[in-house]
VOGU-3710 file (C-alpha; in Angstrom, 3 decimals, decimal comma):
1> mpsrllslll> -81,873/-22,365/22,195  -84,121/-21,780/25,218  -84,596/-25,380/26,236  -86,218/-24,393/29,525  -88,077/-21,291/28,369  -91,549/-21,492/29,916  -90,844/-25,128/30,741  -93,297/-25,251/33,619  -96,086/-23,887/31,465  -95,311/-26,125/28,503
11> lsfalpaaag> -94,807/-29,355/30,409  -98,247/-30,776/29,623  -99,324/-28,311/26,978  -100,929/-29,409/23,714  -102,022/-26,996/21,007  -105,821/-27,148/20,619  -107,379/-27,616/17,217  -110,487/-25,520/17,869  -110,627/-21,817/17,140  -111,589/-19,270/19,772
21> dsasrdmelg> -115,187/-18,218/20,294  -114,526/-14,762/21,765  -111,891/-12,045/21,592  -110,480/-13,424/24,831  -110,221/-16,928/23,356  -108,638/-15,605/20,146  -105,872/-13,883/22,097  -105,278/-17,020/24,137  -105,117/-19,189/21,046  -102,493/-16,865/19,563
31> lakslhavrn> -100,513/-17,042/22,804  -100,804/-20,832/22,763  -99,504/-20,995/19,187  -96,515/-18,895/20,160  -95,679/-21,089/23,144  -96,198/-24,196/21,055  -93,580/-22,863/18,641  -91,255/-22,171/21,597  -91,562/-25,775/22,693  -90,553/-26,867/19,188
41> nrldvalnev> -87,630/-24,404/19,176  -89,189/-22,424/16,311  -88,410/-19,035/17,799  -89,058/-16,971/14,666  -92,538/-18,479/14,367  -93,129/-17,830/18,074  -92,036/-14,209/17,692  -94,320/-13,682/14,683  -97,289/-15,019/16,651  -96,577/-12,696/19,580
51> dsllkinpnf> -96,086/-9,726/17,249  -99,491/-10,481/15,721  -101,058/-10,368/19,179  -99,399/-7,052/19,951  -100,648/-5,565/16,679  -104,176/-6,399/17,818  -103,585/-5,080/21,327  -100,254/-3,374/22,098  -101,135/-3,330/25,814  -101,179/-7,117/26,213
61> klaqlvrgdl> -98,438/-7,186/28,874  -98,174/-10,968/28,927  -97,433/-10,997/25,187  -94,897/-8,217/25,744  -93,133/-10,347/28,338  -93,015/-13,394/26,066  -91,679/-11,205/23,244  -88,941/-9,891/25,509  -87,928/-13,434/26,425  -87,801/-14,428/22,764
71> lmarskpitd> -85,596/-11,459/21,843  -83,247/-12,215/24,724  -83,069/-15,854/23,583  -81,262/-14,728/20,423  -78,220/-13,727/22,435  -78,218/-16,104/25,415  -80,108/-19,069/26,846  -83,216/-18,146/28,840  -83,895/-20,494/31,709  -87,059/-19,023/33,152
81> fgaapnapld> -90,205/-17,171/32,204  -89,765/-13,409/32,483  -85,996/-13,579/32,936  -85,167/-9,995/32,014  -82,552/-8,424/34,319  -83,959/-6,368/37,189  -87,568/-7,288/36,280  -89,952/-6,604/39,206  -90,533/-10,038/40,724  -94,115/-9,344/41,767
91> rvqdlreean> -95,085/-8,157/38,282  -93,398/-11,134/36,649  -95,146/-13,525/39,035  -98,499/-11,921/38,180  -97,839/-12,517/34,487  -96,748/-16,086/35,139  -100,077/-16,714/36,870  -101,944/-15,110/33,984  -100,069/-17,281/31,483  -100,918/-20,393/33,464
101> arlqrvqqqq> -104,598/-19,435/33,715  -104,860/-18,604/30,019  -103,169/-21,804/28,878  -105,472/-23,837/31,096  -108,425/-22,017/29,542  -107,219/-22,805/26,018  -107,288/-26,508/26,798  -110,684/-26,484/28,503  -113,465/-28,116/26,544  -116,586/-26,112/25,822
111> pvampkylwq> -119,228/-27,135/28,363  -121,966/-29,428/27,096  -123,745/-30,063/30,405  -125,994/-27,651/32,285  -124,322/-25,762/35,153  -125,679/-26,904/38,496  -126,513/-23,311/39,354  -129,006/-22,729/36,516  -131,901/-25,073/37,260  -134,458/-22,887/35,524
121> lspkqkyavv> -134,348/-19,553/33,713  -137,311/-17,224/33,420  -138,502/-16,514/29,852  -137,480/-12,893/30,482  -133,883/-13,861/31,260  -132,394/-14,111/27,790  -128,936/-14,892/29,136  -127,218/-15,961/32,339  -123,661/-15,517/33,589  -121,727/-18,032/35,683
131> vdtskstlyl> -118,264/-17,174/37,045  -115,690/-19,814/37,994  -113,157/-17,958/40,137  -110,771/-20,934/40,296  -110,438/-20,999/36,501  -110,416/-17,226/35,921  -113,378/-17,754/33,609  -116,767/-16,137/33,075  -119,280/-18,235/31,116  -122,185/-16,803/29,150
141> fenvngepry> -125,258/-19,009/28,616  -128,304/-18,368/26,455  -131,803/-19,212/27,647  -133,258/-21,816/25,273  -136,744/-22,742/26,464  -135,738/-22,345/30,102  -132,516/-24,332/29,776  -129,024/-22,793/29,533  -126,989/-23,248/26,370  -123,319/-22,316/26,256
151> vsdfyisvgk> -122,492/-19,231/24,150  -118,944/-18,163/25,039  -116,514/-17,581/27,875  -114,005/-14,912/28,871  -110,819/-14,609/30,899  -111,394/-12,621/34,106  -109,602/-11,248/37,141  -111,058/-11,508/40,640  -110,110/-10,306/44,118  -106,495/-10,084/45,238
161> kgadkivegd> -107,301/-12,392/48,161  -109,433/-14,774/46,128  -113,136/-15,485/46,615  -115,766/-15,759/49,374  -116,108/-12,157/50,492  -117,060/-11,630/54,150  -116,333/-8,045/55,146  -115,703/-4,721/53,482  -112,098/-4,281/52,425  -111,102/-7,960/52,503
171> qktplgvyfv> -110,260/-7,781/48,753  -112,278/-10,913/48,015  -114,904/-11,596/45,376  -118,257/-12,731/46,801  -119,745/-16,152/46,085  -123,486/-16,282/45,509  -126,452/-15,547/43,300  -126,565/-11,923/42,153  -128,231/-9,813/39,483  -127,102/-6,954/37,248
181> nshltrdklt> -128,356/-3,831/39,005  -127,399/-1,096/36,530  -125,099/-0,117/33,691  -122,507/2,640/34,050  -121,107/3,860/30,766  -117,514/4,996/30,196  -118,410/8,693/30,416  -119,672/8,196/33,999  -116,495/6,512/35,222  -112,789/7,102/35,618
191> dfygsgaypl> -110,422/5,395/33,175  -109,685/2,715/35,790  -112,997/0,978/34,968  -112,373/0,911/31,238  -115,268/0,640/28,814  -117,975/0,485/31,470  -119,311/-1,255/34,547  -122,271/-3,384/35,643  -122,876/-3,140/39,405  -124,125/-6,362/40,993
201> sypnewdkrl> -126,631/-6,882/43,813  -124,042/-7,640/46,494  -124,771/-7,942/49,372  -127,891/-9,989/48,655  -130,469/-11,166/51,211  -128,422/-14,226/52,168  -125,218/-12,203/52,550  -127,005/-9,814/54,908  -128,441/-12,693/56,900  -124,901/-14,041/57,398
211> grngygiwlh> -123,635/-10,595/58,397  -121,546/-10,143/55,272  -120,988/-6,558/54,216  -119,192/-4,316/51,792  -120,451/-2,876/48,533  -119,441/-1,903/45,009  -118,975/-5,345/43,475  -119,054/-4,776/39,720  -118,339/-6,390/36,419  -116,049/-3,843/34,750
221> gtpsdtysrp> -113,286/-3,276/32,227  -109,614/-2,322/32,387  -107,744/1,004/32,092  -107,026/2,205/28,565  -103,325/1,313/28,884  -104,054/-2,258/30,062  -105,389/-5,188/28,049  -105,888/-7,558/30,966  -105,013/-7,959/34,628  -103,609/-10,953/36,541
231> prasngcvvl> -106,058/-13,608/37,784  -106,119/-12,061/41,257  -105,837/-8,319/40,928  -109,076/-6,537/41,888  -110,494/-5,387/45,202  -113,365/-7,850/44,774  -114,843/-6,997/41,390  -114,890/-9,277/38,356  -112,723/-7,624/35,677  -112,735/-8,324/31,930
241> anndltdlgs> -110,775/-6,940/28,994  -112,647/-4,000/27,512  -113,564/-5,720/24,254  -114,791/-8,748/26,204  -116,881/-6,521/28,467  -118,421/-4,862/25,412  -119,263/-8,274/23,970  -120,706/-9,512/27,260  -122,563/-6,272/27,910  -124,587/-6,639/24,719
251> hlqvgvtpvi> -126,267/-9,653/26,357  -126,863/-8,264/29,848  -130,282/-7,029/31,009  -130,361/-4,599/33,918  -132,449/-5,959/36,780  -132,905/-9,289/35,017  -129,659/-11,114/34,189  -128,390/-13,459/36,922  -124,670/-13,484/37,684  -123,744/-16,543/39,719
261> iasqidwsde> -120,257/-16,551/41,194  -118,800/-19,889/42,286  -115,395/-20,990/43,522  -115,690/-23,891/41,098  -118,472/-24,805/38,688  -120,285/-28,068/39,222  -122,263/-29,555/36,359  -125,731/-31,055/36,625  -126,375/-34,777/36,653  -129,494/-36,925/36,951
271> adlteraall> -129,624/-36,380/40,707  -129,782/-32,614/40,181  -132,633/-32,953/37,702  -134,527/-35,137/40,184  -133,946/-32,616/42,962  -135,072/-29,769/40,731  -138,328/-31,582/40,005  -138,877/-32,190/43,717  -138,360/-28,511/44,528  -140,673/-27,310/41,752
281> keieqwrsdw> -143,334/-29,680/43,068  -142,921/-28,237/46,572  -143,195/-24,678/45,244  -146,415/-25,555/43,446  -147,765/-27,134/46,650  -146,952/-23,911/48,537  -148,927/-21,921/45,952  -151,815/-24,373/46,065  -152,001/-24,400/49,879  -152,051/-20,609/49,932
291> asrnteayls> -154,803/-20,429/47,312  -156,871/-23,059/49,135  -156,862/-20,903/52,314  -155,442/-23,838/54,261  -153,335/-21,535/56,387  -151,634/-24,190/58,502  -150,647/-26,240/55,445  -149,406/-23,024/53,833  -147,338/-22,108/56,917  -145,822/-25,601/57,048
301> hyahdfstgs> -143,714/-24,623/54,037  -141,807/-22,081/56,165  -138,743/-23,116/58,181  -138,493/-22,488/61,915  -135,761/-19,908/61,289  -137,629/-18,187/58,462  -137,447/-14,418/58,232  -138,594/-11,675/55,953  -136,651/-8,571/56,799  -136,923/-8,171/60,583
311> vnlpafaqqk> -140,062/-10,344/60,840  -139,536/-13,884/62,146  -141,779/-16,932/61,677  -144,081/-16,467/64,730  -144,867/-12,868/63,766  -145,269/-13,801/60,099  -147,596/-16,706/60,968  -149,726/-14,560/63,243  -150,142/-11,945/60,526  -151,012/-14,560/57,861
321> rlvnsgktwi> -153,622/-16,218/60,093  -155,244/-12,845/60,712  -155,256/-11,874/57,030  -156,529/-15,231/55,783  -159,381/-15,242/58,298  -160,946/-12,441/56,294  -160,711/-14,217/52,932  -163,572/-15,987/51,205  -161,449/-16,826/48,168  -157,823/-16,492/47,031
331> kvkmnnvsvf> -156,168/-16,910/43,651  -152,395/-17,032/43,294  -150,528/-17,250/40,004  -146,784/-17,511/39,495  -145,183/-16,374/36,251  -141,618/-16,162/34,953  -140,153/-18,467/37,574  -136,365/-18,821/37,838  -134,526/-21,279/40,089  -130,832/-20,972/41,034
341> pypsqpnlvv> -129,005/-23,285/43,469  -126,647/-21,305/45,675  -122,971/-21,996/44,888  -121,511/-21,538/48,371  -124,315/-23,038/50,480  -125,385/-26,669/49,950  -129,123/-27,326/49,639  -130,018/-23,640/49,277  -131,902/-22,396/46,199  -132,960/-18,882/45,141
351> vnfeqdydsn> -136,404/-18,720/43,507  -137,654/-15,588/41,737  -141,097/-15,112/40,205  -143,853/-12,662/39,352  -146,669/-13,121/41,829  -150,244/-12,367/40,755  -152,477/-12,346/43,855  -156,245/-11,857/43,880  -158,738/-12,249/46,715  -162,183/-11,014/47,719
361> nlsnrmlkrq> -160,721/-7,865/49,297  -157,211/-7,378/47,835  -155,353/-7,680/44,550  -151,675/-7,026/43,937  -148,782/-7,851/41,630  -145,179/-8,074/42,753  -141,779/-9,535/41,981  -140,964/-11,985/44,751  -137,808/-13,747/45,861  -137,655/-16,798/48,097
371> ywmkrdgrwq> -134,746/-18,808/49,479  -135,614/-22,483/49,859  -133,424/-24,816/51,928  -133,572/-28,593/52,087  -133,388/-30,001/55,608  -134,156/-33,510/56,769  -135,261/-34,412/53,264  -137,728/-31,534/52,850  -137,578/-28,183/51,085  -138,725/-25,199/53,182
381> ivyegaa> -138,634/-21,415/52,822  -136,007/-19,622/54,927  -136,469/-16,156/53,413  -139,197/-14,379/51,450  -139,463/-10,816/50,217  -139,813/-8,483/47,278  -137,248/-8,923/44,528
//
């Protein structure tokens, strides 16, 4: 009997009682049942569970590896995971890491708190995506009256070198607040990208300010002969199984859905809710000061290192003073406001809204994006531009 088969993975493993809530979870639950049977030396039960997984998806390489171990165990003791003779060590190690990530996911509790990175969703944002690169997990949240509510989660692969992308070609997944830019269907792609792709808005305004570069960061699927990839396998993209991508894609809105990528998800507490209220109050004061034509009070909301494109604060202030001198009245409305704390930069928040501006000599409507940073106890704008 394989007393040490998968021993490292099974050391603290307990079979969960809850069923899966996505195709990804269902596959993981089946894998967990098989490994649970291995731990109890019920090899026939374990083999039946793995065979059931392979009937659903014959290309599930991790299940294939476990099945191979179980067949070998009939003739001799197996003392390690993926112990087939002459097995490529790098491929086996990849599958070991996938097994570890999937078993950890099976035992994770469904989140009940609000992610720290979703302070407020716009009414137009029906869903939001938050990626935890350390847990190989993508979470989908529904917008319920501006607050996120957990829907499901999916196993993912990220960059070969991990997260926090800096330069093109570093094979890392970026950390930040992004949005779904477009949808590429299967017929527009090679088989490598599977059932489709959703390009993200990397590099964003903050990435560019920090000098980060590169391009082509997508959510996408897997080749037709591959069910899933190891936790770190892409050149920087976030990769899902094709059926998971199809499920997720039915909730994504091009140009609207936020995709927030974090190295580890933090969950909101009372302090976060207090800070959110303070920021929203400051944003409203900015709007009010602008509408009141109190130009100096309005400009006080901008940080000393503020920029909008190539325009710095002195040039911006000079232009605003000139424009406002010709105003006899101003009205400013903000609609569909969303607020997202930045995952890789403390005290930085991305604010998006529809701006409705009217004055005695100009009216315009635009989608605006601001980056607010808290310094010395006060929130100020460090970037502003069209969204």
